[in-house]
N, C-alpha and C positions, 0 to 999 in steps of 0.2 A: 504494500500500500504506500503510495507516494503522497505525502501530506503537503509538500511544497513549502516547508519552513521548519524552523527550529521551535520547539515547544518546551516549556518548563517541565512538563511531564511527558515522557516518551509515549508514542502511540502504542507500543507493545504493552506498556504498563497500564495504560487506560483500558485497552481491550482485555487484559488479564483480570481487571477488576470490574468490568461492566456488569456482570451478573450480580455481584454484591451491591453495586450502585443501584441497579434496578430494584433490588429487593429491599433497599434502605438499610443495609447491614454495615455500611461504612461510617466511620467517624466523620463529623462535619468537616474537619480539615481536609480529609481525603475527598469528600463529596465536592467541596469547593474546587479542588484541583481538577477533578474529573469534569465538572461543569465548565470551568475556564477552558480546558483543552477542547471540549466538544464545541464550545462557542466559536473557536478559531480554526477548527480542523474539520473541514467538510467530509473527507473520507471516513474519519472515525465517527462523525455524527451519523453518517449513512449506515455504518456498521452497527452502531448503537441502536438505531431505529429498527433495523432488521432483526437484531437479536431480541429486542423488546417485543416485537410483534410475534415472533416465533414462540417466545415463552408464554405470552398471553394466549395464543392459540392452543398450545399444549395444555395449559391449565384449564381452558374453557372446554376442550373436547375430552380430556382425560379425567378431569374432576378428581374424584376420590379413587378412580380405578388404579390398581397397582401398575407400576411401571414395569415393562418387560425387563428381565434381568440383564440382557445384553444391551439395551438401549442406552443406559447411562455410560457404559464403557465405550460404545461407539461414538456417542456425542463428545465425550471427553477426549477421545483419541483424535477426532476431527478438529476440535478446538486447539489441541496441542499442536497438531500439524500446521494449522493456520497461523498460530503464534510463532512457531519456528520459522515458517516461511516469511512472515513479517519481519522478524528479527534479522534474517539473512538479507532481506531487501533493504532494511534500514542500515545495516552494516555496509552494504554495497554503495549506498548513497553517500555515506560519510567519506569513503575513499576517494 
């Protein structure tokens, strides 16, 4: 993800905390950092919006249904792969 600028909080850190931010599980200081980053970084804002929508859809349609055993691991694996890819791309932009 190319953000087109330097940020106080790196994109990879924002995306790693986005679920905690959506759930309101971060301290206010961290929330302020995430909000500030999202205000100035369009690509991260787009990613945040997508993840929030997906989470709401899952909650709406799954409700209290048990989560399939392998779903969590598949989602976490894909998120980790996306974070790794983002860190590699951020590292390439620095060089």
